C-alpha positions as CSV (number, residue, x, y, z in Angstrom):
1,R,-34.1,-64.8,74.6
2,I,-36.3,-61.8,76.0
3,F,-36.5,-61.9,79.2
4,T,-33.3,-63.1,80.4
5,A,-29.6,-61.0,80.9
6,K,-27.7,-63.7,79.0
7,Y,-27.6,-62.9,75.8
8,L,-26.9,-59.0,75.9
9,D,-23.6,-58.3,76.2
10,I,-22.1,-54.8,75.7
11,W,-19.1,-56.1,74.7
12,S,-19.3,-58.5,72.1
13,A,-21.3,-58.5,68.2
14,M,-23.5,-61.3,69.2
15,G,-24.8,-59.4,72.0
16,W,-25.9,-56.1,69.9
17,I,-28.0,-58.3,68.1
18,D,-30.0,-58.9,70.9
19,N,-29.3,-55.2,72.4
20,A,-30.4,-53.5,69.1
21,A,-33.5,-55.9,68.8
22,V,-34.1,-54.1,72.8
23,L,-33.6,-51.0,71.3
24,M,-35.4,-51.3,68.3
25,S,-38.6,-52.7,70.2
26,S,-38.7,-49.1,72.3
27,F,-38.2,-47.5,68.7
28,I,-41.2,-49.2,67.9
29,G,-42.9,-48.4,71.4
30,S,-43.0,-44.9,70.6
31,L,-44.3,-44.9,67.3
32,L,-47.4,-46.9,69.1
33,L,-47.0,-44.4,72.4
34,A,-48.1,-41.8,69.2
35,I,-51.1,-44.6,67.7
36,I,-52.1,-45.5,71.8
37,V,-51.9,-43.3,74.0
38,E,-51.9,-39.6,71.9
39,K,-50.8,-36.4,74.4
40,S,-47.0,-36.1,75.0
41,K,-47.9,-35.6,79.3
42,K,-49.3,-39.9,79.4
43,C,-45.9,-40.7,77.8
44,L,-43.3,-40.8,80.5
45,D,-46.4,-42.4,82.6
46,F,-47.0,-45.4,80.6
47,S,-43.1,-46.0,79.1
48,V,-41.8,-46.4,82.9
49,T,-45.3,-48.6,83.8
50,L,-44.2,-51.1,80.7
51,F,-40.8,-50.8,81.8
52,L,-41.9,-52.1,85.6
53,I,-43.8,-54.9,84.2
54,H,-41.1,-55.7,81.6
55,I,-38.6,-56.0,85.4
56,I,-41.6,-58.5,87.3
57,L,-41.7,-60.7,83.8
58,C,-37.6,-61.0,83.7
59,S,-37.8,-61.6,87.3
60,I,-40.6,-64.1,87.2
61,Y,-38.4,-66.0,84.1
62,G,-35.1,-66.0,85.3
63,G,-34.0,-63.9,88.0
64,F,-33.9,-60.7,89.1
65,P,-32.2,-59.2,86.2
66,S,-28.1,-58.3,87.6
67,T,-25.8,-57.5,84.7
68,W,-24.9,-54.2,84.1
69,D,-25.6,-54.9,80.5
70,W,-28.8,-55.8,81.0
71,W,-29.8,-52.6,82.9
72,I,-27.7,-49.6,80.7
73,V,-29.6,-51.2,77.3
74,H,-32.7,-51.0,78.6
75,I,-32.9,-47.8,80.3
76,L,-31.9,-46.5,77.0
77,G,-34.3,-47.6,75.7
78,M,-36.5,-46.8,78.1
79,I,-34.9,-43.3,77.5
80,M,-35.4,-43.5,74.1
81,M,-39.0,-44.9,73.8
82,V,-40.4,-41.5,76.2
83,V,-38.0,-39.0,74.3
84,L,-39.3,-40.2,70.5
85,G,-42.8,-41.3,72.4
86,E,-43.0,-37.4,73.6
87,Y,-41.6,-36.1,69.7
88,F,-44.4,-38.4,68.0
89,C,-47.0,-37.1,70.4
90,S,-46.4,-34.1,70.2
91,K,-46.1,-33.8,66.4
92,K,-49.7,-35.8,66.2
93,E,-51.0,-33.3,68.4
94,M,-49.9,-30.0,66.7
95,S,-51.1,-31.8,63.5
96,D,-54.0,-28.9,61.7
97,I,-57.3,-30.4,62.7
98,P,-58.9,-31.2,59.1
99,L,-62.3,-28.8,58.2
100,L,-65.3,-30.2,56.1
101,V,-65.1,-28.0,52.7
102,L,-68.2,-27.0,51.6
């Protein structure tokens, strides 16, 4: 269900279950950006690269996504991943460096 646009529908309650899964994966991706990337300047690049890889995999699996619902949900997810990823990375960058106390 993750590589096809058939189930993403912003106008039905059942479609919002899959939409919520996409948005939740973007939130988890933003947390992983803070852990793996650690630099807020690189979050945009990593998020867009992941989005493009997802488009390629979706195109291979079920054809190029042609519904507006798919594009709306995934663009919102990518924006959420970039903004939250930069926020979490900047919080991590700005945290105090623990010093050795003797």
